[in-house]
N, C-alpha and C positions, 0 to 999 in steps of 0.2 A: 536558504539551505545551509545549514551550519558548515563551516569550514572543514570540520573533522569528519564529514559525512563519509562513509565509504564508498558510496556510488557517487559521489561529485563528477569525477572525469566520465561517467557514462552519462550522468544528467547534462553536463556541459555539451555533449555530442547530439542532443536531441532537443527539438523544439519544445517539448512538453514532457514533464517529469512529476508524477504525483505519488504521494506515498500515503497510505490510511493505516491507522492501527488497527491490529487483530486484537479483540478484547475479550478477556476471558468473563464467565458470568459476574465473576467478582469485582470485576472491574480492572483486574491486574491484565499487564500487557504481555501477549503471547508470541507477537511477532508484527511483522508490518507487510502490505500488500503492495505492491509498486506497479506502476503501468509506466511505460516509455513510449512515447510516440514522436513521429518526424513531424506532425501538425499539431496545433493548440488542441486541447482537451475542450469537449463540450460538456455542457452541464449531465448530459445523459451518460456521457462516459464516466464521469465523477461519480454518479449516483450508481453505476454499475460496479465500480470499484468498492463502494461500501457495501454493496449486495454480498461481493464475494468475498470481502473480509467478514462479514457476519456469516458467511456459510462456511468458512474455513474454521473458525472459532470452534463448533463443537467437535470437528474432527481432530482438531489439535488436542483438545482437552480428552477425547475418548483414547488418544494413543497411549497405549501402557509405557 
């Protein structure tokens, strides 16, 4: 994790912290989706984060 990450303190308090990008159709970055857990994440949890990020992208792009 980058030393300048604004979520660094929160991540250090948790056992697992995962960020995945929310990408626009043109590949531009719209934001990030973050998950924090007290226990390590499973592969299914990480796949779910990617699904959430993909679902959020069209909603963000449609926001006027």
